[in-house]
N, C-alpha and C positions, 0 to 999 in steps of 0.2 A: 565733789558730790560724791556720794557713796556710791557704789556701782547698782545696789539692790534700787536704787532711785532710778535707774537708767529705763529709759523708754524704749522696748523694739521696736517700734515704727520708725524709730530715728537711725534703724540699722537695716532698712531693706533698699532695694532695686528692682526693676522691672528684669527678670531672666527670661527672655524669650526660649520655650522648647525647644528653638532649632539649636539654641547654643549650646545643650546639652550634650557632650559626648556620650552616644551609647554603647562605641565600642573601641577600643584601643589601638593604638596606632600599630601598625606592622611591626614599628623597631620602637622601643621603649624611648630612647635617649633622640629619637628625632622630633619629639614633642617641643611646641615653642616654649620660652622662657620670657618673662618681662623682668626686668631688673630695675630695681626701684631704691636709688640711693640719693641723699641728701636733694630732694624736692627733682630728682632728673629721672626720667622715665628711658630705658632701652630694651631692646626686645633681640634675643638670639634664640638657639633651641640649645635643650639641655646637653647635649654633647660637648659644647663649649662652657660649661657651667665654671671648668678650672679658670677659665680668663677674667672671672668678675669676682674670685677670692683670694686674698692677699696669701700669700705664702704661709705656711706655718699655723692656716686656720684647722680649729679643729672644728670636724662635721660628726655630729651625733644622731645615729641612726637608730631606729625601732625594729627590732628584730623578732618582734612578736609574728605568730603564724596564722593565717585564717581559718577556722574549722568550717567542715562542711555542716553547717548547723541546721539546714533544713532538711527535717525527716517526713517523707509522704506515708502515714500508715493507712492500713485497710481493716473497716469494720468487718466482721463475717459478715455482713448484709452487702457488703463490697464498698459501700461510701467509703471514701478519701478524707482523712483528717489531717492537717499540716501541724507538725510541731517545729515550733522555731525554738532551739535550744540557746538562751539567754546566757545564763553562768552558771558557776556552780554553786551548789547550795550551801549553806553556810557550817555544815559538818565537816568541811574538808578546809585544812589550815591554809592551803594555796592553790592555785589553779592546776599546776604539775602535779600537785598530789591528787586530784578528780580526775584530770586528763589520763593517770595512771593506774585507775581502778579496772581490774577487769572481772567480767562478768556482771556487774551490777554498779550503779552510779544513782544519786540523787541528784535532779538538774530543775535550775529554775528553767520555765520553759512557756511561751506565748503559744496556744493552741487556736487555729483555725478551724471554725465548724465545732466548738466545743459543746453547744448544744446540743449536737447529736451524739453525745459520749455518754454515756448512762455511767453513772457512778462504780459499777464494779467491775463494767468490760474491760478487757485488758486488749489492748490493739498490738498488731502485727505487722512487721515488715521482714521479707525475707530476700535475700541475695543470692543468687547463685549462677556462677559461671566458669569458667575455665580458669580463670587467674585467682579465682577465690574459693576455698573451701566453705560450702555453706554458711553463710551467715544469718541467725534467727535472732530479731531485736523485737522485745516486748516492750510496751509501755502499759503503765496504771498509773491511775491519779493518786497522791500519796497524801498532798493536800491543796487546798483551794486557798489562795490569796489574793489580795485586792489586786487586779490587774494581771495576775500570771497564776499558773499552776506550778507546783514540787511534783515531777513526775519520776517515779521510780521508774529506771531502764534496766532491762536485762538481755544478755545475750551469751553468746558461747563464749566460755572464759579463756579459750586461747587468745583473744584478743583484749588488748587495752581499749578503753574507750575511745582514746584518740584514732586508733586503729579501725575500731567500729564506725565509728563518724565517717571516715575518709573513704571507707568501703560502701555505706548506705546513705551518706547524706549528700546534698548538693550545696554548692558554693551559694552561698547569701548575699547576692548582689542586693546592693542600696534599692529601696524602692522608687526611688526616682528613675532609675534607670528604664523601669517599665518594661522588662521582658524576661524572659527565663534564661536561666546559666546555660551555657552551650560547654563542648570540651575546652574550647581556647581558654575560657576563663577558671578553668583550674590551674593554668599555669599563670595567665597574665594578671590575675586579682589576687596574687603573690608577691611580693618582694623577693628578688632573685638570693636574698639572706637569710630568710625569712626562717626562726630556729624553732623557737617557743609556742606550742599550740595552744590556743587560748580565745583568740579575736574573731568578733564575729563580723569583722567591717577590716578592709586592708589599712593600714597608716600608707594612703595614696600618694603623698609626695615622694614618697622612697620607690615609686612603680618605675619612676624614669630611670632608675638606676642600672646601668649595665657593667658587665667585669670590665668591658674595656674604659667605660669612663670613670670608674673607681681604681682602673690602672693609672690614667692621665693625673687624675687627683693625686694619687701616691708620687707620679713623677716630678710632680710640683710642690713636692715637701707637705702637701695639706696632711693631715690625720684624719684617722676615725677612731669613735668611740660607739659603743653600744649599749643602749638600754632595753628593757623590756615595760611596753605597758600593755594590755590584752584590752582592745577596744569593745565597749559596750554597743547594744543596740540603741543607747541613749545619746550617741552621737548624731544621730538621725532625729533624735526628738526635738519636733519645732519648739518654739517658744511661744507659750499660749496665752501667758499673763500678761498684761500691758506692761508692768514694770517687771524689773529683773528680780524683785522680790519675791514674787509667786511662783519662781521658776526652780525647783530641786534638780540641781546638778546631779548626774549619775557617778555613783562610786566606782572607780575602775581599778586593778590590781595593777601592779609594776614592780620590777625587780632591778637591783643595781649592784653591781658587784664593787668589791674594793679597786679595783684597778681602774675601772670608772671614774670613781670619785677621785683617784689620785690623778689620772690623767687631767679632768677638769681643774683640780687646783694648782697643778703644775702649770696649765695654761693661763689661768688669772695670776697666778704671781708672776709671770712673764709680760703680763698685760697684752697677749695674745688674742683672738678673736675665738668666740664659741658660737656655733652656729648650728642651729636644730633643725634636720630635715624633719618636717611634720609639725603640724599641732600638737599629736601625742607626745612626741620626744621636748618638746617645748614646756608642755604641763609635767612632765617625768622631772627636767632637771629644776624647775620651779617649785613643784614639789618638796624636791628633796632638800632644798633650800630652808623651808618652811618647818620640815622634819629636823634640820639642826637646829631650828631656833627653839621648836618646842623640846630638844630635847638639853639644850643651855640654858631654858627657862626651868626646866623641870616638872613642865605641866603636859607630860605624857610619860606614862609608866612601861607600855609596852607597844607593841604595835598591832595588837589585836583592835579590832571596829575601824574606824576612818581616821586614818594619821593625821589629813589636812583636809580639816571640814570646811565647806564650801566659802564662807565669808570671813575664814582666820586671817587671811593676809590684808584684810580691810580693817579688821574689829581691833588686831593686835599687832599694830606696825613694827618695824625692827630695826635699829641701827645696826645689826651685825653685816658684817660683810659676808659674801659668799665664800669666800676661800676659809673663813673662821667657822661657819656654819657646816661647810662641808667636811671639816676637820672634825666636828663634832658628831658626823653621822659615821666617819670612820672609827673616831674613838669607841662610840657606841658598839661597833661591831666587833670592834676589840675585845672589850670587856665583857660582850654576850658571847662571845667565841662562835660566832656566826658567821658564815660566807658569803652572806650576799642580804641587802636590804631586801625585804619582801613586806608589802604595805597597800593599803588601797587609798587614794588620794580622790576625794572629793572637789577639788580646786576650780575655780571659775577666774580665768582671765578676761576681765575686761577692762574698758576704758579708766584709767585711774589707777591700774596698777602699773607696780614699779617694778621691770624685770631686774633680776639680780644676778643674773647667771648670761643670759644669751645677747649676744649684741645684733643676730640677722635670725633669718626664717628661710626654708626653702618650704613650699606650700603650693598645693593647689587654688582653684578659684572656689567660695564657698556658697553655699545657698544662701540666700537674703534671711533675715533675721535669725541667722541661728548664731550657736555661741563661740561657733570658730568664726566667724565675722567680727563677733565682738574679740576675739583675739587677736585677729589681726587689726584691727582697730587702736586695741592696748598698743600695738608695737609701731603703728605709723602716723597713729591720730587720725585728722580727719581725711587726711593724704587716700585713705584708704577708696573714696568715691572717685578719684580722679584714677586713680589706680584701675579702678574697676569699669570705670565709662570707657578708659582706653582700649581695656581687654575686649568689650563689648565691641567698640566701635570698630577694632581692627580684627573680628572674628577670631577672637581665641576660643578653644574649645572649655568648657566649664564641667566641674564637678570632678567623681572619682576618676573615670578614664580621661580627663581633660587634661588641658595643657597646665602650666604652673609660674611660679613666680620666686624669686631672691627677693626680699626684705630687708633693708638694714634698718634698726630702730632708728625711728625719727629723732 
């Protein structure tokens, strides 16, 4: 069955409010770990993850960095208007270019209390303390689009937009945590290896990893690789249509280096496991496969626009191996004399999807009726129900700050 015909009601379960972790544990790697392999479930804690991975496993992490995307502006009357920075406007070729703008940027935003904001009005936000030389941030409406605004933001030229957000913005906690971000969230809603600003949500599977856990993995000859996928607010977008046909997947920016591509090729050539840490890493690795297929078929000229459309993997099946595909991507980089792949993907991974690159997934427990749960089901089949029932019965903590699991392909 084509995944567009899947009914979202088949991917639901009852998640009591009390099971949602509102705050992180004091130690990242003390979170509980459910391991699913060959229809068998065991449990442990994250700091013992190395015991459940074969030697020579390649773990792929997402090194995106969460931006302080929530800005609280004030009108001259004193009324508050909240701006949520979604993603860079299309005038910028990639996220990094947009984040490095000085003094002015155009950004796609959600606006809370938009009815109170008159068209010509310029909103202001000022931050001044001992640590910061006066930051004055101004917002004006450049365009109104369906569902969002494009805002023109101005500030003191000595700061990049990334720095301005760091100073003036708040951590964009997921709505289901139902609380304001506090000082601890600045550190804890960020992975320890976050590098590239651009996400409005954390790649939460990697929040459990500590320096000492990475050291243990290294001592056991496990290898690590890094990709970047900037997580969009669409990751929390519930599926509102009865079937998946009516759900538009949010497009997200991803980046991958030639070194990463070569790492994966070498791993697969030796028939060794590739494990994605997080659904974002898995979507990146699988999207790169489909990019290689498109390049091989010559049905894509450049990486402008959306390189991997939502239903492409289901409408255009492929016999190409992951090794052949990744080599095609490497060849493209060499021909174009580009240092890395930067593209947008809209891929949806749902039951019926055939994983080409990964054999395992480290991930948290996801919301009912979410596209993330569809991805889990694509990997482990109907066993997702048994896994989630087990986790609920044994009081595992759910969602972003919760516990997680290591799932092997069914």
